[in-house]
LUMMAR-76039 format. One record per residue (C-alpha): x, y, z. Coordinates in Angstrom, 2 decimals, decimal comma. Example, Ala and Ser with C-alpha at 12.3 -4.5 7.8 and 13.67 -1.06 7.14 Angstrom:
BEGIN
PT    east   north      up
PT   12,30   -4,50    7,80
PT   13,67   -1,06    7,14
***
This chain:
BEGIN
PT    east   north      up
PT  -61,35   71,65   39,80
PT  -64,05   73,78   41,46
PT  -62,71   76,23   44,06
PT  -63,83   76,01   47,65
PT  -64,02   79,42   49,33
PT  -63,30   79,54   53,05
PT  -64,42   82,90   54,56
PT  -65,34   84,31   57,96
PT  -67,60   87,31   58,70
PT  -65,56   90,12   60,35
PT  -68,24   90,97   62,98
PT  -65,97   90,81   65,98
PT  -62,12   91,06   65,96
PT  -61,66   87,49   67,20
PT  -58,10   86,25   67,72
PT  -58,44   83,69   64,91
PT  -59,61   86,32   62,40
PT  -56,80   88,71   63,38
PT  -54,31   85,90   62,89
PT  -55,68   85,18   59,41
PT  -55,63   88,84   58,53
PT  -52,03   89,08   59,57
PT  -51,14   86,25   57,19
PT  -53,21   87,37   54,24
PT  -55,60   84,41   54,64
PT  -58,81   86,19   55,73
PT  -60,62   85,87   52,42
PT  -58,37   83,30   50,77
PT  -59,84   81,01   48,15
PT  -58,62   77,47   48,38
PT  -58,90   75,11   45,41
PT  -59,91   71,46   45,86
PT  -56,40   70,55   44,76
PT  -54,83   72,71   47,49
PT  -57,09   71,18   50,13
PT  -56,23   67,61   49,00
PT  -52,52   68,48   48,93
PT  -52,73   69,99   52,41
PT  -54,46   66,92   53,75
PT  -51,68   64,74   52,34
PT  -49,06   66,92   53,97
PT  -50,80   66,61   57,34
PT  -50,93   62,87   56,88
PT  -47,15   62,83   56,46
PT  -46,88   64,34   59,98
PT  -48,51   61,29   61,53
PT  -46,88   57,93   62,53
PT  -48,91   56,30   59,84
PT  -46,45   57,47   57,10
PT  -42,95   56,13   56,62
PT  -40,49   57,75   54,14
PT  -41,12   55,18   51,38
PT  -44,89   55,56   51,78
PT  -44,54   59,35   51,73
PT  -42,61   59,19   48,47
PT  -45,26   56,90   46,96
PT  -48,01   59,27   48,10
PT  -46,15   62,16   46,54
PT  -45,82   60,33   43,23
PT  -49,55   59,58   43,24
PT  -50,35   63,22   43,95
PT  -48,05   64,36   41,06
PT  -49,82   62,14   38,55
PT  -53,47   62,47   39,60
PT  -53,83   65,70   41,57
PT  -50,84   67,90   40,78
PT  -48,58   70,06   42,98
PT  -50,26   73,41   43,67
PT  -47,11   74,96   45,02
PT  -44,58   73,59   42,58
PT  -42,63   76,83   42,25
PT  -41,70   76,56   45,98
PT  -40,85   72,87   45,88
PT  -37,14   72,93   45,19
PT  -36,29   75,58   47,86
PT  -38,55   73,93   50,45
PT  -37,13   70,44   49,95
PT  -33,60   71,82   49,98
PT  -33,94   73,54   53,33
PT  -36,15   70,84   54,87
PT  -33,66   68,14   54,01
PT  -30,75   70,07   55,46
PT  -32,58   70,81   58,71
PT  -33,57   67,15   58,96
PT  -30,00   66,00   58,50
PT  -28,77   68,37   61,24
PT  -31,53   67,09   63,53
PT  -30,44   63,47   62,91
PT  -27,00   64,47   64,19
PT  -28,43   64,87   67,68
PT  -28,99   61,13   67,72
PT  -25,45   60,11   66,71
PT  -22,15   59,55   68,52
PT  -18,87   61,19   67,41
PT  -16,72   58,10   68,12
PT  -18,98   55,80   66,15
PT  -19,19   58,31   63,32
PT  -15,38   58,55   63,01
PT  -15,05   54,81   62,85
PT  -17,75   54,64   60,25
PT  -16,01   57,31   58,17
PT  -12,74   55,40   58,26
PT  -14,44   52,19   57,07
PT  -16,13   53,90   54,12
PT  -13,33   56,20   52,85
PT  -11,69   53,75   50,47
PT  -15,01   52,71   48,98
PT  -15,90   56,35   48,62
PT  -12,77   57,41   46,70
PT  -12,85   54,40   44,38
PT  -16,54   54,66   43,65
PT  -16,46   58,41   42,93
PT  -13,50   58,19   40,57
PT  -14,92   55,12   38,76
PT  -18,44   56,49   38,42
PT  -17,27   59,84   37,04
PT  -15,01   58,16   34,49
PT  -17,57   55,68   33,23
PT  -20,32   58,33   33,27
PT  -18,39   60,70   31,06
PT  -17,47   57,89   28,59
PT  -21,05   56,58   28,57
PT  -22,34   60,07   27,85
PT  -20,03   60,34   24,83
PT  -21,13   56,95   23,52
PT  -24,85   57,88   23,86
PT  -24,12   61,26   22,31
PT  -25,58   63,19   25,25
PT  -24,51   66,81   25,47
PT  -21,30   67,10   27,50
PT  -22,74   69,24   30,36
PT  -25,79   67,03   30,93
PT  -23,70   63,83   30,93
PT  -21,22   65,31   33,39
PT  -23,97   66,48   35,79
PT  -25,67   63,07   35,75
PT  -22,27   61,32   36,34
PT  -21,39   63,71   39,24
PT  -24,89   63,31   40,79
PT  -24,57   59,60   40,70
PT  -20,99   59,64   42,01
PT  -21,41   62,02   44,92
PT  -24,79   63,04   46,37
PT  -27,44   63,40   43,71
PT  -29,28   66,71   43,45
PT  -26,89   68,47   45,86
PT  -23,91   67,75   43,61
PT  -25,84   68,75   40,47
PT  -26,95   72,00   42,09
PT  -23,38   72,77   43,30
PT  -21,73   72,01   39,92
PT  -24,27   73,73   37,64
PT  -23,00   77,29   38,15
PT  -19,36   76,08   37,80
PT  -20,10   74,33   34,55
PT  -22,51   77,12   33,36
PT  -25,36   74,68   32,85
PT  -28,59   75,91   31,15
PT  -31,96   75,37   32,77
PT  -32,84   72,48   30,44
PT  -29,62   70,63   31,23
PT  -30,13   71,19   34,91
PT  -33,73   69,93   34,91
PT  -32,89   66,85   32,91
PT  -30,05   65,91   35,24
PT  -32,16   66,49   38,35
PT  -35,14   64,62   36,87
PT  -32,98   61,58   36,14
PT  -31,50   61,47   39,60
PT  -34,81   62,04   41,42
PT  -36,58   59,28   39,53
PT  -33,84   56,77   40,28
PT  -33,87   57,93   43,99
PT  -37,51   57,07   44,14
PT  -36,89   53,60   42,84
PT  -33,90   53,02   45,20
PT  -35,89   53,97   48,32
PT  -38,28   51,12   47,62
PT  -36,00   48,53   46,04
PT  -32,90   48,73   48,26
PT  -34,55   47,60   51,52
PT  -36,09   44,63   49,67
PT  -32,73   43,55   48,26
PT  -31,05   44,04   51,64
PT  -33,58   41,78   53,32
PT  -33,37   39,24   50,52
PT  -29,61   39,04   50,83
PT  -29,73   39,11   54,66
PT  -27,36   42,08   54,84
PT  -26,26   43,25   58,29
PT  -27,21   46,76   59,36
PT  -23,61   47,88   58,81
PT  -23,41   46,33   55,33
PT  -26,77   47,81   54,28
PT  -25,94   51,29   55,66
PT  -22,65   51,42   53,78
PT  -24,26   50,15   50,59
PT  -26,99   52,83   50,77
PT  -24,40   55,57   51,27
PT  -22,39   54,42   48,26
PT  -25,09   53,50   45,80
PT  -28,16   55,77   46,42
PT  -27,90   59,32   45,05
PT  -29,54   61,76   47,40
PT  -29,09   61,99   51,18
PT  -32,86   61,97   51,69
PT  -33,32   58,59   50,05
PT  -30,11   57,23   51,72
PT  -31,48   58,12   55,18
PT  -35,00   56,91   54,29
PT  -33,80   53,53   53,12
PT  -31,22   52,99   55,88
PT  -33,73   53,86   58,63
PT  -35,66   50,67   57,79
PT  -32,61   48,63   58,91
PT  -32,31   50,29   62,35
PT  -30,16   52,94   64,07
PT  -26,80   51,27   63,27
PT  -27,47   51,29   59,53
PT  -28,88   54,88   59,75
PT  -25,80   56,23   61,55
PT  -23,31   54,56   59,22
PT  -25,23   55,55   56,07
PT  -25,65   59,18   57,16
PT  -22,03   59,64   58,21
PT  -20,52   58,07   55,07
PT  -22,95   59,93   52,82
PT  -22,19   63,31   54,32
PT  -18,44   62,64   54,20
PT  -18,96   61,74   50,54
PT  -20,80   65,10   49,98
PT  -17,58   66,94   50,90
PT  -16,13   65,68   47,67
PT  -18,29   68,24   45,89
PT  -15,49   70,72   46,42
PT  -12,62   68,89   44,74
PT  -14,87   67,61   42,02
PT  -16,14   71,14   41,40
PT  -12,57   72,41   41,06
PT  -11,69   69,53   38,70
PT  -14,84   70,25   36,66
PT  -13,85   73,92   36,31
PT  -10,47   72,89   34,97
PT  -11,95   70,26   32,67
PT  -14,47   72,69   31,10
PT  -12,03   75,65   31,30
PT  -14,56   77,86   33,06
PT  -12,36   79,04   35,91
PT  -13,28   78,27   39,49
PT  -16,66   79,92   39,20
PT  -19,04   79,76   42,12
PT  -18,81   76,60   44,29
PT  -21,65   75,95   46,75
PT  -20,21   74,52   49,95
PT  -22,60   72,34   51,88
PT  -22,42   74,25   55,23
PT  -25,11   72,12   56,81
PT  -22,56   69,31   57,14
PT  -20,71   71,44   59,69
PT  -23,93   71,87   61,66
PT  -24,44   68,14   61,52
PT  -21,02   67,58   63,03
PT  -21,73   70,17   65,81
PT  -24,95   68,34   66,54
PT  -23,09   65,06   66,97
PT  -20,48   66,73   69,21
PT  -23,19   68,24   71,41
PT  -25,02   64,90   71,72
PT  -21,76   63,08   72,60
PT  -20,22   65,48   75,10
PT  -23,10   67,59   76,47
PT  -25,53   65,38   78,47
PT  -27,68   68,48   79,16
PT  -28,95   68,43   75,55
PT  -30,24   64,85   75,75
PT  -33,90   65,68   76,47
PT  -34,00   68,20   73,63
PT  -31,96   65,87   71,34
PT  -34,67   63,21   71,44
PT  -37,29   65,71   70,36
PT  -35,05   67,02   67,56
PT  -34,35   63,58   66,22
PT  -38,07   62,83   66,16
PT  -38,75   66,08   64,30
PT  -35,89   65,25   61,90
PT  -37,60   61,95   60,96
PT  -40,85   63,83   60,31
PT  -38,99   66,40   58,24
PT  -37,42   63,59   56,16
PT  -40,84   62,09   55,51
PT  -42,15   65,48   54,38
PT  -39,11   65,98   52,14
PT  -39,67   62,70   50,35
PT  -43,33   63,43   49,87
PT  -42,51   66,79   48,28
PT  -39,84   65,21   46,01
PT  -42,37   62,67   44,84
PT  -45,00   65,36   44,30
PT  -42,62   67,21   41,99
PT  -42,17   64,24   39,64
PT  -45,06   64,89   37,28
PT  -45,49   63,24   33,89
PT  -44,12   66,39   32,17
PT  -40,93   66,15   34,23
PT  -40,52   62,47   33,40
PT  -41,07   63,14   29,69
PT  -38,64   66,04   29,70
PT  -35,76   63,77   30,74
PT  -35,64   61,72   27,53
PT  -34,40   58,20   27,05
PT  -30,66   58,80   26,57
PT  -29,97   60,58   29,88
PT  -32,20   58,01   31,62
PT  -30,19   55,15   30,09
PT  -26,99   56,82   31,26
PT  -28,37   57,31   34,80
PT  -29,72   53,70   35,00
PT  -26,49   52,06   33,74
PT  -24,29   54,12   36,15
PT  -26,67   53,41   39,00
PT  -26,73   49,67   38,41
PT  -22,94   49,62   37,96
PT  -22,17   51,41   41,26
PT  -24,82   49,39   43,07
PT  -23,51   46,01   41,94
PT  -19,79   46,80   42,28
PT  -20,19   48,41   45,73
PT  -22,31   45,54   47,00
PT  -19,80   42,99   45,75
PT  -16,99   44,93   47,47
PT  -18,87   45,15   50,72
PT  -19,69   41,45   50,75
PT  -16,38   40,12   49,62
PT  -13,71   42,81   50,26
PT  -15,03   44,50   53,38
***
């Protein structure tokens, strides 16, 4: 693509030019791709974009325009998601969250144990290397990319194994964000049923929150609370993984942002003085979530999809369908 150069003559030390100089942008050359990508980012800040639409826009950008800042994508989505989740805590109530956690704990324990077991066995049957199969199973069982990132140093995963696992989970997340609300409406699920189903059957927190938000605040609160409680299982699963692979405890990444999410809920419940600020933070959190999903979609290029391969994708799809169907049946008939 032809570059578009944006410059300004330094005749007078205007405030705008000084600002650009301070940030190294005075004589910056912007490519057409960067300008288009920046325009898409700005669009995601407007009320016109919902999380599913942002994800779809990101996917379109990845295939036809490309991500000009791909090297920064993982870190940016990581921190943006965590900040958004903490912001959502300012819109939730502690008492409702505790009740939601109690309702989802049995489903959480059973689904994590079952998914890990089936995932490992399925990986052996498909003859996928042991580490990749374990990462995909753990990502499906707990919280997607966060679980994979936390377990990879424990299990001593190589870059290829890590990228294949993350690619599998991110692609299925993209599908879930669009498909789950359609199924929920078709089956006439209540907000509580849909929120719990999202938390149990969708991999990443970003897609869980994005899908649940379409069913209203009750579904969003239940889904977020159960999903974050589920994320705490990274710690025991990481310890079990270290024992299984005989690697020692290694380095376990603890999701500290969950503690900040809890503090935000406590502040919103017991400190009325934060209410005016809380509303603003919740609004910003929804915008942050929309941006996160756009960036995730923009990172799923054709090369990433091809790198995954069919065997890991089969493992991921089978596990995902299994946990989706079983958890939905349990919610409808055993809940």
